[in-house]
DRENZA-14965 format. One line per 2 residues: number of its first residue (from 1); their letters; for each residue y, z, x of N, C-alpha, C, O, CB. Coordinates in steps of 0.05 Angstrom, whole numbers, always signed. Glycine has a CB too. Layout:
N
NUM> A> Y,Z,X,Y,Z,X,Y,Z,X,Y,Z,X,Y,Z,X | ...
! end
This chain:
177
1> MF> -42,+159,-328,-49,+173,-304,-40,+202,-305,-55,+220,-299,-36,+160,-280 | -14,+207,-314,-4,+235,-315,-19,+252,-335,-20,+276,-333,+25,+234,-321
3> ER> -31,+239,-355,-46,+254,-376,-69,+269,-364,-78,+289,-374,-56,+235,-397 | -80,+259,-341,-102,+273,-328,-94,+300,-316,-111,+316,-308,-114,+255,-307
5> LL> -68,+304,-314,-58,+330,-303,-57,+351,-325,-55,+375,-319,-31,+326,-291 | -59,+343,-350,-56,+362,-372,-80,+381,-373,-103,+373,-373,-53,+347,-399
7> PD> -74,+407,-375,-95,+427,-379,-105,+426,-408,-90,+418,-425,-86,+455,-371 | -129,+435,-412,-139,+438,-439,-126,+463,-452,-123,+464,-477,-170,+441,-439
9> QM> -119,+482,-436,-107,+507,-446,-89,+519,-426,-93,+515,-402,-129,+527,-455 | -69,+533,-435,-51,+548,-417,-50,+577,-425,-49,+584,-449,-22,+536,-418
11> VN> -51,+594,-405,-49,+623,-410,-31,+634,-388,-27,+622,-367,-76,+638,-410 | -20,+658,-392,-3,+670,-372,-18,+677,-347,-9,+672,-325,+10,+696,-384
13> SI> -42,+690,-350,-57,+697,-326,-87,+697,-334,-94,+693,-357,-49,+726,-316 | -104,+700,-314,-133,+701,-319,-140,+722,-339,-160,+719,-354,-148,+705,-293
15> YD> -125,+744,-340,-131,+766,-358,-127,+758,-387,-136,+773,-405,-114,+790,-351 | -114,+736,-392,-109,+727,-420,-130,+706,-429,-128,+696,-451,-82,+715,-422
17> ID> -149,+700,-412,-170,+680,-420,-188,+693,-440,-198,+716,-437,-186,+671,-395 | -193,+679,-462,-209,+689,-484,-239,+682,-477,-248,+659,-482,-201,+677,-511
19> LK> -253,+701,-466,-281,+696,-458,-298,+690,-482,-317,+674,-480,-292,+721,-443 | -293,+703,-504,-309,+698,-528,-306,+668,-537,-326,+655,-544,-301,+717,-552
21> RL> -282,+659,-536,-277,+631,-543,-291,+611,-524,-302,+591,-533,-247,+625,-543 | -291,+618,-498,-305,+601,-479,-335,+600,-485,-347,+579,-485,-301,+611,-450
23> KE> -346,+624,-492,-375,+625,-500,-380,+606,-524,-400,+592,-525,-383,+654,-507 | -362,+607,-544,-365,+591,-567,-363,+561,-561,-375,+544,-575,-343,+597,-588
25> QN> -350,+554,-539,-348,+526,-530,-371,+519,-510,-370,+498,-498,-321,+522,-516 | -390,+537,-509,-414,+533,-492,-408,+531,-462,-422,+518,-447,-428,+508,-500
27> VR> -386,+545,-454,-380,+547,-426,-396,+570,-414,-398,+591,-426,-349,+552,-421 | -408,+565,-391,-425,+585,-378,-416,+591,-350,-425,+611,-338,-454,+575,-377
29> GI> -397,+575,-339,-388,+579,-312,-358,+576,-309,-346,+561,-324,-402,+561,-294 | -347,+590,-290,-318,+589,-284,-315,+582,-254,-324,+596,-237,-304,+616,-291
31> IA> -300,+560,-250,-292,+553,-223,-263,+563,-221,-245,+552,-235,-295,+522,-217 | -258,+582,-203,-231,+594,-202,-218,+589,-175,-230,+592,-154,-233,+625,-206
33> DL> -193,+580,-176,-177,+578,-153,-171,+607,-143,-174,+626,-158,-150,+563,-159 | -165,+610,-118,-160,+637,-107,-130,+643,-106,-121,+660,-122,-171,+639,-79
35> DN> -115,+630,-89,-87,+638,-84,-69,+631,-107,-68,+608,-116,-77,+625,-59 | -55,+651,-117,-37,+650,-139,-50,+646,-166,-37,+641,-186,-17,+628,-135
37> TL> -77,+648,-166,-92,+647,-191,-106,+674,-195,-101,+688,-215,-113,+624,-191 | -123,+682,-176,-137,+708,-177,-119,+730,-166,-118,+752,-177,-164,+707,-163
39> VS> -107,+725,-144,-88,+744,-131,-66,+727,-118,-68,+703,-115,-103,+762,-109 | -45,+740,-109,-23,+726,-94,-35,+716,-68,-55,+726,-58,+1,+745,-90
41> AK> -21,+697,-56,-31,+685,-31,-31,+704,-8,-45,+700,+11,-14,+661,-24 | -16,+725,-10,-15,+745,+12,-32,+770,+6,-33,+788,+23,+14,+754,+16
43> TP> -46,+771,-16,-64,+793,-22,-91,+787,-11,-105,+769,-20,-65,+798,-53 | -100,+803,+9,-125,+796,+24,-151,+802,+8,-171,+789,+12,-126,+811,+49
45> YA> -150,+822,-10,-174,+829,-24,-169,+832,-54,-146,+833,-63,-185,+856,-13 | -190,+833,-69,-188,+836,-98,-174,+862,-106,-179,+883,-94,-216,+834,-112
47> TP> -158,+861,-126,-145,+885,-137,-164,+899,-155,-183,+886,-165,-118,+878,-151 | -160,+925,-161,-177,+938,-180,-178,+924,-208,-198,+923,-221,-168,+967,-184
49> EL> -155,+914,-216,-153,+899,-241,-171,+874,-241,-185,+869,-260,-124,+892,-248 | -170,+860,-219,-187,+836,-216,-216,+843,-216,-233,+829,-229,-179,+820,-191
51> IS> -224,+864,-201,-252,+873,-200,-262,+879,-228,-284,+872,-236,-255,+897,-182 | -245,+893,-244,-252,+900,-271,-256,+875,-288,-275,+873,-304,-231,+918,-284
53> WL> -238,+855,-285,-240,+830,-300,-265,+815,-292,-280,+805,-309,-215,+813,-295 | -271,+814,-266,-295,+800,-257,-320,+813,-268,-340,+800,-275,-296,+798,-227
55> NR> -320,+839,-270,-343,+854,-281,-347,+846,-311,-369,+842,-320,-339,+884,-279 | -325,+845,-326,-326,+836,-354,-336,+808,-356,-352,+802,-374,-298,+839,-368
57> VR> -327,+791,-339,-336,+762,-339,-366,+761,-334,-380,+747,-348,-320,+746,-318 | -375,+775,-315,-404,+775,-309,-420,+787,-331,-441,+777,-339,-409,+789,-282
59> EA> -410,+809,-342,-424,+822,-364,-426,+804,-389,-445,+805,-404,-410,+848,-372 | -406,+786,-392,-406,+767,-414,-425,+744,-408,-429,+727,-426,-378,+757,-419
61> GF> -437,+743,-385,-457,+723,-378,-447,+699,-364,-461,+679,-360,-469,+714,-403 | -422,+699,-354,-411,+677,-340,-417,+679,-310,-418,+700,-298,-380,+675,-344
63> KV> -422,+655,-298,-423,+653,-269,-396,+646,-259,-381,+632,-273,-445,+632,-260 | -389,+655,-235,-362,+649,-223,-365,+640,-195,-382,+650,-180,-344,+674,-224
65> VI> -350,+620,-187,-348,+610,-160,-318,+606,-154,-303,+598,-171,-364,+584,-155 | -311,+613,-129,-283,+609,-120,-282,+582,-106,-299,+576,-89,-273,+632,-102
67> LS> -262,+566,-113,-258,+539,-101,-229,+539,-90,-210,+540,-106,-263,+516,-122 | -227,+538,-64,-200,+541,-52,-196,+520,-30,-214,+513,-16,-196,+569,-41
69> NN> -171,+512,-27,-163,+494,-5,-159,+511,+20,-155,+499,+42,-138,+478,-12 | -159,+537,+18,-154,+554,+41,-177,+554,+60,-199,+543,+54,-147,+582,+32
71> NR> -174,+566,+84,-194,+566,+105,-217,+586,+99,-216,+603,+81,-182,+573,+131 | -239,+583,+114,-263,+599,+110,-257,+629,+113,-268,+645,+97,-284,+590,+130
73> KR> -242,+636,+133,-236,+665,+137,-223,+677,+113,-231,+698,+103,-219,+669,+162 | -202,+664,+103,-187,+675,+80,-205,+677,+56,-206,+698,+43,-163,+657,+74
75> VG> -219,+655,+49,-235,+655,+25,-260,+672,+28,-267,+687,+9,-243,+626,+18 | -273,+671,+51,-297,+687,+55,-291,+717,+55,-305,+733,+43,-310,+680,+81
77> DF> -269,+725,+69,-262,+753,+69,-256,+764,+41,-261,+787,+36,-237,+758,+87 | -246,+747,+24,-240,+755,-4,-265,+755,-21,-270,+774,-35,-219,+736,-16
79> AE> -281,+734,-19,-304,+730,-38,-328,+746,-31,-342,+756,-49,-311,+701,-38 | -334,+749,-5,-359,+762,+3,-362,+791,-7,-383,+798,-16,-362,+761,+32
81> PL> -341,+808,-5,-344,+835,-16,-349,+836,-46,-360,+855,-57,-319,+851,-10 | -341,+814,-60,-345,+812,-89,-372,+800,-96,-379,+797,-119,-323,+796,-102
83> DL> -387,+791,-75,-412,+777,-79,-408,+752,-96,-424,+746,-114,-433,+795,-92 | -386,+737,-90,-380,+713,-104,-385,+689,-85,-377,+689,-62,-351,+713,-114
85> PF> -399,+668,-95,-401,+644,-80,-374,+631,-78,-356,+635,-95,-422,+624,-92 | -370,+614,-58,-344,+601,-54,-347,+575,-40,-366,+570,-26,-325,+620,-39
87> VH> -327,+558,-43,-323,+533,-29,-295,+535,-17,-276,+537,-31,-327,+508,-47 | -294,+534,+10,-268,+535,+24,-260,+507,+34,-277,+489,+33,-269,+555,+47
89> AA> -236,+504,+43,-226,+479,+54,-233,+456,+35,-243,+435,+44,-237,+474,+82 | -229,+460,+9,-239,+442,-12,-226,+415,-13,-237,+396,-22,-237,+456,-38
91> RK> -201,+414,-4,-185,+389,-7,-183,+380,-36,-185,+356,-41,-198,+367,+11 | -179,+399,-54,-176,+392,-82,-152,+373,-85,-132,+377,-71,-171,+417,-100
93> PI> -153,+353,-101,-171,+349,-124,-196,+331,-118,-208,+320,-136,-156,+337,-146 | -203,+328,-93,-226,+312,-86,-251,+322,-101,-257,+346,-101,-231,+312,-55
95> GS> -265,+303,-113,-288,+310,-130,-311,+324,-116,-325,+340,-128,-298,+286,-143 | -315,+318,-90,-339,+329,-76,-337,+360,-76,-358,+373,-78,-341,+319,-48
97> AF> -314,+371,-73,-311,+400,-73,-319,+412,-100,-332,+433,-101,-282,+408,-67 | -311,+399,-122,-318,+408,-148,-348,+406,-153,-360,+423,-166,-302,+393,-170
99> RK> -360,+384,-143,-389,+381,-145,-403,+403,-129,-424,+413,-139,-397,+353,-135 | -393,+411,-106,-405,+433,-91,-404,+459,-107,-423,+474,-108,-391,+436,-64
101> AL> -381,+463,-120,-378,+488,-136,-398,+487,-160,-410,+507,-166,-349,+490,-146 | -401,+464,-172,-420,+462,-194,-448,+467,-185,-464,+480,-199,-418,+434,-207
103> KK> -455,+457,-161,-481,+461,-150,-486,+491,-145,-508,+501,-150,-485,+445,-124 | -466,+505,-135,-469,+534,-131,-473,+549,-157,-487,+569,-159,-444,+545,-116
105> LE> -460,+539,-178,-463,+551,-205,-489,+543,-218,-499,+557,-237,-440,+543,-223 | -501,+521,-209,-525,+509,-222,-519,+502,-251,-535,+507,-269,-549,+528,-220
107> LE> -495,+489,-255,-487,+482,-282,-477,+453,-282,-471,+441,-261,-465,+501,-292 | -474,+442,-306,-464,+416,-310,-433,+418,-316,-424,+439,-324,-478,+401,-334
109> PQ> -419,+396,-312,-390,+397,-317,-382,+407,-345,-363,+422,-348,-378,+369,-313 | -397,+398,-366,-390,+406,-393,-395,+435,-399,-387,+446,-419,-406,+389,-413
111> ET> -408,+449,-380,-414,+478,-383,-394,+495,-367,-397,+519,-365,-442,+484,-375 | -374,+482,-356,-357,+495,-336,-328,+491,-342,-319,+471,-352,-364,+485,-308
113> VV> -312,+512,-336,-283,+510,-338,-271,+515,-310,-280,+532,-295,-272,+531,-359 | -250,+501,-304,-235,+504,-280,-209,+520,-287,-195,+513,-305,-228,+477,-266
115> VG> -204,+542,-272,-181,+558,-277,-164,+557,-251,-174,+564,-230,-189,+587,-284 | -138,+550,-254,-121,+549,-231,-92,+548,-239,-85,+546,-262,-128,+525,-214
117> DQ> -75,+549,-218,-46,+550,-223,-32,+523,-217,-7,+521,-220,-34,+571,-206 | -46,+503,-209,-34,+477,-202,-45,+454,-217,-70,+452,-221,-36,+472,-172
119> LV> -27,+437,-226,-36,+413,-241,-49,+393,-222,-70,+381,-229,-12,+400,-255 | -37,+388,-199,-46,+367,-181,-72,+373,-168,-88,+354,-162,-25,+362,-159
121> TD> -79,+398,-163,-104,+404,-149,-125,+413,-170,-146,+401,-171,-99,+426,-128 | -119,+434,-185,-139,+446,-202,-145,+430,-228,-167,+424,-234,-131,+474,-209
123> ML> -123,+424,-242,-127,+410,-268,-137,+382,-264,-156,+373,-277,-101,+410,-284 | -125,+367,-246,-134,+339,-241,-163,+339,-231,-179,+323,-240,-115,+326,-220
125> GG> -169,+356,-212,-196,+356,-201,-217,+363,-222,-238,+350,-223,-198,+376,-179 | -212,+382,-238,-231,+390,-259,-234,+368,-281,-256,+361,-289,-222,+415,-273
127> RR> -211,+357,-289,-212,+337,-311,-226,+311,-301,-239,+298,-317,-184,+330,-320 | -222,+304,-276,-235,+280,-265,-265,+281,-267,-279,+261,-270,-227,+276,-236
129> LG> -277,+306,-267,-306,+309,-269,-315,+317,-297,-338,+322,-301,-315,+330,-249 | -296,+317,-316,-303,+323,-344,-306,+352,-351,-319,+359,-370,-329,+310,-350
131> MR> -293,+369,-334,-294,+398,-340,-269,+406,-357,-249,+393,-356,-295,+414,-314 | -272,+427,-372,-249,+439,-386,-231,+451,-364,-240,+458,-342,-258,+461,-407
133> TI> -206,+454,-371,-187,+465,-351,-168,+485,-365,-160,+482,-388,-170,+443,-338 | -162,+507,-350,-143,+527,-360,-122,+531,-338,-129,+538,-315,-157,+554,-367
135> LV> -97,+526,-345,-75,+530,-326,-64,+558,-330,-57,+566,-352,-53,+509,-331 | -61,+573,-308,-48,+599,-308,-21,+597,-294,-17,+579,-277,-66,+621,-295
137> NP> -3,+615,-301,+22,+616,-286,+16,+626,-258,+0,+645,-255,+43,+634,-301 | +29,+615,-237,+25,+625,-210,+34,+654,-208,+54,+662,-220,+40,+608,-190
139> ID> +19,+670,-193,+25,+698,-190,+52,+702,-175,+68,+718,-183,+3,+713,-176 | +56,+687,-154,+80,+690,-138,+86,+664,-123,+75,+659,-102,+77,+714,-117
141> RS> +104,+649,-134,+112,+623,-122,+126,+626,-96,+127,+607,-80,+129,+607,-141 | +138,+649,-91,+152,+653,-65,+133,+652,-42,+142,+649,-19,+168,+679,-65
143> ED> +107,+654,-47,+88,+654,-25,+75,+627,-22,+56,+624,-6,+66,+675,-31 | +84,+606,-36,+73,+580,-34,+76,+569,-5,+98,+571,+6,+85,+561,-54
145> GP> +55,+557,+5,+56,+544,+31,+68,+516,+28,+75,+507,+6,+28,+542,+44 | +71,+501,+50,+84,+475,+49,+70,+455,+32,+83,+440,+18,+86,+464,+77
147> WT> +43,+454,+32,+28,+435,+16,+31,+442,-14,+34,+424,-31,-1,+435,+23 | +31,+468,-20,+34,+476,-48,+62,+469,-57,+66,+460,-80,+29,+506,-51
149> RL> +82,+473,-40,+110,+465,-48,+111,+435,-54,+125,+427,-73,+130,+473,-26 | +98,+419,-38,+97,+390,-42,+84,+384,-69,+94,+368,-85,+83,+376,-19
151> NR> +61,+397,-74,+47,+394,-100,+64,+401,-123,+64,+388,-144,+21,+410,-100 | +79,+423,-120,+97,+432,-143,+119,+412,-147,+128,+408,-170,+109,+460,-137
153> MI> +129,+398,-126,+149,+378,-130,+137,+354,-146,+150,+343,-164,+159,+368,-102 | +112,+346,-139,+99,+325,-154,+94,+334,-183,+98,+318,-201,+71,+318,-140
155> ER> +87,+359,-187,+84,+370,-214,+109,+367,-230,+108,+359,-253,+75,+399,-213 | +132,+373,-218,+157,+372,-233,+163,+343,-242,+172,+338,-264,+181,+382,-215
157> MA> +157,+324,-224,+161,+295,-232,+142,+288,-254,+149,+275,-274,+156,+277,-207 | +117,+297,-252,+97,+291,-273,+105,+304,-299,+102,+291,-321,+69,+300,-264
159> LR> +115,+328,-298,+122,+342,-323,+146,+328,-337,+146,+327,-361,+130,+371,-317 | +165,+318,-321,+187,+302,-334,+175,+279,-349,+184,+273,-372,+207,+293,-312
161> RL> +156,+265,-337,+144,+242,-350,+128,+250,-375,+130,+237,-396,+125,+227,-330 | +113,+271,-373,+97,+281,-396,+115,+290,-418,+109,+286,-442,+79,+304,-387
163> RR> +137,+303,-412,+156,+312,-433,+168,+287,-447,+171,+287,-471,+179,+329,-421 | +175,+267,-432,+186,+242,-444,+166,+230,-463,+174,+218,-484,+194,+222,-422
165> KG> +140,+232,-457,+119,+221,-474,+112,+240,-497,+96,+234,-514,+95,+215,-458 | +124,+264,-497,+119,+284,-518,+92,+298,-514,+82,+310,-533,+118,+270,-545
167> LW> +82,+298,-490,+56,+311,-485,+58,+339,-473,+38,+353,-469,+40,+294,-466 | +82,+348,-467,+87,+374,-455,+111,+386,-468,+128,+370,-475,+90,+372,-423
169> PL> +115,+411,-472,+98,+432,-462,+78,+441,-482,+83,+441,-506,+115,+455,-453 | +56,+450,-472,+38,+466,-488,+50,+494,-489,+66,+501,-472,+8,+467,-477
171> KE> +44,+509,-509,+52,+537,-510,+29,+553,-499,+5,+545,-501,+60,+546,-539 | +35,+577,-488,+14,+594,-478,-7,+598,-500,+0,+604,-523,+25,+621,-468
173> GD> -32,+595,-492,-54,+599,-511,-62,+574,-526,-83,+573,-539,-47,+620,-531 | -45,+553,-525,-52,+528,-538,-77,+516,-526,-83,+520,-502,-29,+508,-537
175> DR> -91,+501,-542,-116,+489,-532,-116,+460,-541,-113,+454,-564,-141,+504,-544 | -120,+442,-521,-120,+413,-527,-147,+404,-535,-150,+381,-544,-110,+398,-503
177> A> -168,+420,-530,-195,+411,-535,-201,+410,-565,-224,+403,-573,-215,+430,-521
! end
């Protein structure tokens, strides 16, 4: 069960994702978490660095959708100026939210990677549908809300179990695929 939490790859931040490598793996779409993945939970809009990265991602031919457990106002206010499709109030790791994101991308699971900062929501949800997953370090854990703090507690328990089994830690940049 805990093995389903394992990401296929770990990187420090979205800026460390090797887009060329994803292309070689026939990935065409990115489902990205918002809070603590693209920006901190308290950052209302995209930073210039993120806008530049999203431009590179699009120029490389990738489609992007934001998938967030946050409310419509937060996610919409962030995504709409970027002309990015989004799914809000996703209740990750529930599969229906990931299927909605795939539908917006018009892609199949094997053509898509999920990028996020949480094992319990992002990695589990993506892996359950057969997508590749990339775990990033959270931008600012001090801004975690109560549900995220609960998820991180579950993550710590799962990580202890995975370490005992010799399945963790991956090193940054490692790829399990």
